[in-house]
SEKOLSE-501456 format. One line per field, with one value per residue (C-alpha): x, y, z; residue in three letters; residue number from 1. Coordinates in pm, 1 decimal. Layout:
REM SEKOLSE-501456
px X:...
py Y:...
pz Z:...
type ALA:...
seq NUM:...
REM end
This chain:
REM SEKOLSE-501456
px -2808.5:-2467.0:-2435.0:-2247.9:-2024.5:-1865.3:-1669.3:-1488.5:-1604.8:-1814.6:-1936.8:-2115.3:-2483.9:-2714.8:-2995.3:-3164.7:-3484.3:-3302.0:-3042.9:-3318.7:-3488.0:-3163.8:-3113.2:-3468.6:-3453.1:-3098.5:-3012.5:-2701.6:-2363.7:-2264.7:-2100.4:-2428.7:-2350.5:-2586.1:-2482.6:-2543.3:-2533.3:-2577.1:-2320.6:-2177.7:-1844.0:-1660.0:-1707.7:-1580.3:-1229.6:-959.6:-649.1:-330.0:30.7:294.0:508.0:303.6:392.6:194.3:157.0:24.7:-345.5:-333.3:-100.0:-299.3:-210.6:-62.6:170.7:315.9:684.7:657.8:998.1:1099.9:1419.9:1670.7:1840.3:2119.4:1882.7:2089.3:1904.6:1574.0:1456.9:1127.7:899.1:753.7:830.5:613.9:592.3:677.9:724.7:605.1:549.6:225.2:-125.6:-393.6:-744.2:-767.3:-1043.3:-1123.1:-1213.5:-966.2:-1072.2:-1413.1:-1273.4:-1430.3:-1758.2:-1844.6:-2199.2:-2407.6:-2261.5:-2383.6:-2139.1:-2134.3:-1976.7:-1695.2:-1569.3:-1205.3:-1180.2:-1196.1:-884.1:-522.8:-406.1:-298.2:64.2:29.9:-156.8:103.5:393.3:332.2:501.7:614.7:976.6:1228.6:966.9:750.1:428.4:164.1:110.3:-246.5:-353.4:-480.2:-596.6:-977.5:-1087.7:-1445.6:-1447.7:-1476.5:-1717.5:-1647.0:-1790.2:-2071.9:-2240.8:-2252.6:-2181.4:-2524.2:-2590.5:-2914.7:-2985.0:-3141.5:-3467.4:-3487.8:-3631.5:-3356.7:-3093.2:-3268.5:-3209.1:-2841.9:-2800.0:-2978.3:-2737.0:-2437.5:-2553.6:-2580.3:-2206.0:-2122.3:-1897.4:-1689.5:-1662.9:-1567.7:-1304.6:-1133.4:-1226.2:-939.6:-657.0:-826.5:-897.9:-541.1:-399.0:-617.1:-518.5:-150.0:-181.3:-359.0:-95.2:187.8:19.2:-94.4:227.0:251.8:-97.2:-11.1:306.5:121.6:-144.6:126.4:305.8:-14.0:-124.8:219.0:356.5:232.4:383.8:714.2:720.6:680.7:970.5:1185.5:1136.4:1471.2:1646.0:1491.9:1807.5:2018.4:2367.1:2518.5:2527.1:2164.6:2073.7:2249.5:2077.7:1741.9:1800.0:1898.8:1604.1:1356.8:1477.8:1458.5:1104.9:991.3:938.8:1036.3:1036.3:1377.8:1440.4:1708.8:2017.4
py -1101.4:-1136.5:-1371.6:-1299.2:-1603.5:-1458.6:-1229.4:-1501.3:-1842.7:-1912.6:-2272.1:-2335.3:-2387.2:-2114.9:-1935.3:-1842.4:-1704.9:-1482.4:-1364.7:-1280.2:-1083.8:-894.9:-817.0:-686.0:-479.7:-345.1:-350.1:-416.7:-251.4:-70.1:-389.5:-578.1:-788.6:-794.0:-536.7:-779.9:-1157.3:-1434.3:-1715.3:-1997.7:-1875.6:-2209.2:-2200.8:-1846.0:-1869.6:-1639.0:-1692.8:-1657.8:-1728.7:-1889.7:-2194.7:-2512.9:-2862.7:-3145.1:-3459.7:-3807.3:-3772.1:-4105.2:-3957.5:-3789.1:-3425.1:-3489.3:-3760.8:-3554.6:-3505.7:-3682.2:-3740.8:-4095.4:-4251.1:-4328.8:-4664.0:-4588.0:-4501.2:-4188.3:-3937.9:-3843.0:-3858.6:-3759.1:-4058.2:-3904.0:-3617.7:-3410.0:-3532.4:-3192.5:-2827.1:-2564.9:-2189.1:-2101.6:-1954.3:-2164.8:-2114.2:-2084.7:-1995.7:-1624.4:-1629.0:-1848.5:-1667.1:-1837.9:-2191.0:-2309.5:-2115.7:-2127.8:-2032.4:-1802.0:-1452.8:-1131.6:-969.9:-643.6:-588.4:-334.2:-155.9:-201.5:176.3:117.1:-96.7:-12.3:41.7:-265.8:-157.0:-135.2:-466.0:-649.0:-499.3:-749.6:-1062.8:-1402.0:-1351.4:-1433.3:-1427.0:-1184.6:-1378.4:-1149.6:-1282.1:-1148.7:-1320.6:-1149.5:-789.3:-787.2:-610.6:-728.7:-591.1:-803.6:-887.5:-795.7:-949.5:-741.4:-968.6:-1324.5:-1609.8:-1756.1:-2127.3:-2089.3:-1857.6:-1532.3:-1401.8:-1118.4:-864.2:-948.0:-884.7:-559.2:-432.8:-531.5:-353.3:-45.1:-27.7:-80.2:189.0:435.8:383.9:347.9:650.5:565.7:201.1:275.3:521.0:232.0:-49.6:-14.6:-27.2:-283.1:-522.4:-519.0:-551.3:-857.8:-1021.1:-957.7:-1080.1:-1400.1:-1466.9:-1425.7:-1609.8:-1915.3:-2112.4:-1999.1:-2130.9:-2462.7:-2490.3:-2418.1:-2677.7:-2932.5:-2862.0:-2913.1:-3232.4:-3390.5:-3324.1:-3658.8:-3844.9:-3664.3:-3750.3:-4117.7:-4088.3:-3935.7:-4224.1:-4389.4:-4073.8:-4075.4:-4201.1:-4069.9:-4048.3:-3721.4:-3811.1:-3917.5:-3581.1:-3392.6:-3609.1:-3545.1:-3171.0:-3173.4:-3396.1:-3182.5:-2866.7:-3036.3:-3154.3:-2808.3:-2904.6:-2622.5:-2817.3:-2889.9:-3250.4:-3305.8:-3523.7
pz -475.9:-314.2:-17.5:303.8:268.9:-44.5:187.8:382.4:252.0:563.1:528.8:856.4:937.3:810.1:989.4:662.8:814.2:1064.0:811.7:563.9:841.9:916.7:550.0:510.8:831.2:814.1:446.5:244.0:215.6:-102.2:-230.9:-202.5:105.5:405.2:662.5:949.0:967.7:1224.5:1197.6:1406.0:1540.2:1509.0:1130.1:1074.7:932.8:801.4:592.8:791.9:698.7:916.6:974.2:999.3:1117.0:958.5:1167.8:1108.3:1193.0:1378.4:1642.8:1922.8:1982.7:2330.0:2193.5:1909.6:1981.9:2319.4:2475.5:2566.9:2696.6:2421.4:2357.2:2605.0:2884.8:2947.4:2731.0:2572.7:2214.1:2045.9:1999.7:1682.0:1444.6:1216.7:859.7:716.9:807.9:562.3:543.3:368.1:407.1:569.6:702.1:1079.0:1325.4:1321.4:1690.6:1883.0:2200.3:2167.0:2134.1:2460.1:2422.1:2052.4:1955.7:1737.0:1693.6:1534.5:1291.9:1098.2:756.5:740.1:431.2:325.7:376.0:750.4:734.3:658.4:302.4:102.6:144.6:522.5:538.6:330.1:525.3:806.3:678.2:801.6:921.3:650.2:372.3:177.4:256.9:416.1:768.5:781.8:460.7:145.4:171.9:231.3:-88.1:-30.7:322.1:633.6:913.8:1275.4:1592.0:1743.4:1997.6:2125.5:2139.1:2214.6:2255.9:2059.2:1766.7:1897.3:1755.9:1506.3:1756.9:2007.5:1739.4:1649.4:2002.2:1988.1:1655.5:1786.3:2079.6:1851.1:1609.4:1900.1:1958.3:1590.1:1547.3:1853.4:1753.3:1393.1:1512.1:1689.1:1452.2:1205.7:1455.0:1677.3:1390.6:1262.1:1612.7:1674.3:1344.9:1412.1:1772.2:1665.1:1398.9:1650.8:1936.6:1738.9:1791.7:2152.7:2226.8:2060.2:2268.6:2591.3:2505.3:2424.7:2753.0:2952.4:2778.9:2739.1:3088.7:3221.7:2926.4:2972.1:3341.6:3249.8:3007.2:3281.7:3525.3:3435.2:3554.4:3902.6:4078.3:4366.6:4214.4:4091.4:3722.0:3743.0:3891.9:3614.1:3353.4:3517.2:3506.6:3138.2:3048.8:3241.1:3069.7:2729.5:2802.7:2904.2:3268.8:3502.4:3830.0:3984.2:4083.0:4344.1:4303.0
type MET:ARG:GLN:HIS:ASN:GLU:VAL:ASP:SER:TYR:SER:GLY:PRO:GLU:GLN:GLU:GLU:ILE:ASN:SER:TYR:LEU:ARG:ALA:ARG:HIS:GLY:GLU:CYS:PHE:MET:GLY:PHE:PRO:THR:TYR:ARG:LEU:VAL:LEU:SER:SER:TYR:VAL:THR:ILE:LEU:SER:ALA:GLY:GLU:TRP:ASN:ASP:TRP:ASP:GLU:ASN:ILE:PRO:PHE:GLU:LEU:ARG:GLY:ARG:LEU:VAL:ALA:ASP:ALA:THR:GLY:GLN:GLY:LEU:THR:PRO:GLU:SER:CYS:SER:GLU:ARG:ARG:VAL:ILE:GLU:MET:ARG:ARG:ILE:GLU:ALA:TYR:PRO:GLU:LEU:THR:ASP:ILE:HIS:GLY:TRP:ILE:LEU:GLU:ARG:TRP:MET:SER:PRO:ALA:TYR:GLY:PRO:SER:PRO:ALA:GLU:TRP:ASN:SER:LYS:VAL:VAL:PRO:GLY:THR:ASP:ILE:PRO:ALA:LEU:GLY:PRO:PHE:PRO:TYR:LEU:GLY:TYR:TYR:ILE:HIS:ILE:ALA:GLY:PRO:TYR:SER:GLU:ALA:PRO:THR:GLY:PRO:PHE:LEU:ASP:ARG:LEU:ILE:GLU:GLN:TRP:GLU:MET:MET:ARG:GLU:ASP:VAL:LEU:ALA:MET:ALA:THR:ASP:ALA:TYR:VAL:ARG:LYS:ARG:TRP:TYR:ASP:ALA:ASN:GLU:ARG:ASP:LYS:ARG:LYS:SER:GLU:LYS:TRP:ASN:ARG:GLU:ALA:SER:ALA:ALA:ASN:MET:THR:ALA:LEU:GLN:PRO:PHE:PHE:SER:THR:PHE:LEU:GLU:GLY:GLY:GLN:ALA:ARG:GLN:ARG:ALA:ALA:GLU:HIS:ALA:GLY:ILE:GLN:SER:ASN:TYR:GLY:ASN
seq 1:2:3:4:5:6:7:8:9:10:11:12:13:14:15:16:17:18:19:20:21:22:23:24:25:26:27:28:29:30:31:32:33:34:35:36:37:38:39:40:41:42:43:44:45:46:47:48:49:50:51:52:53:54:55:56:57:58:59:60:61:62:63:64:65:66:67:68:69:70:71:72:73:74:75:76:77:78:79:80:81:82:83:84:85:86:87:88:89:90:91:92:93:94:95:96:97:98:99:100:101:102:103:104:105:106:107:108:109:110:111:112:113:114:115:116:117:118:119:120:121:122:123:124:125:126:127:128:129:130:131:132:133:134:135:136:137:138:139:140:141:142:143:144:145:146:147:148:149:150:151:152:153:154:155:156:157:158:159:160:161:162:163:164:165:166:167:168:169:170:171:172:173:174:175:176:177:178:179:180:181:182:183:184:185:186:187:188:189:190:191:192:193:194:195:196:197:198:199:200:201:202:203:204:205:206:207:208:209:210:211:212:213:214:215:216:217:218:219:220:221:222:223:224:225:226:227:228:229:230:231:232:233:234:235:236:237:238:239:240:241
REM end
């Protein structure tokens, strides 16, 4: 009997009793995978390609690349640099939008026929390479988010009602599923670095302000240096001369 985690290498906690219930009540797909499954969203991952920066794990996220005054006291320099930059496929969270509210989610298996063709899928590549940005084509199908997250695993009868409601809208949902799924994958791939940059800007702003203290003077050259340093640090505020 094929297991649901063969589709995407899910390795999180299992609700074996509930998933057995779902399999018995709602069957399997033609490939032998359970049509529905209950999984913990934080452990659902996908393969995605892009440019990655690897850092020393001992450096806290907010201190990575923090700007500090250089030896001359007239400029800024990064306090640390990434150990390497590489373009490759890696596993990332399938649901970054649930980062702050992870929990148990109900998913439904989708046939590869409801996705784009392999040629269309592989046409979206990492700029300057031929590496598919969306990861390998899902020949085994894929699971899509139906309901949740829930802080505690729902009961079988509760999930039955959710599935019944979803099945009532099935044709409309499946009509949109192909385009919506690809759009989400492409959006997540493109927004990953943007989200990291925004997080860095929020968490490192205080550190950058500390590094800028030597430039808080009243003379003209000091004001120009402050402006250049603020722009370099990603701080939008304008400090007077």
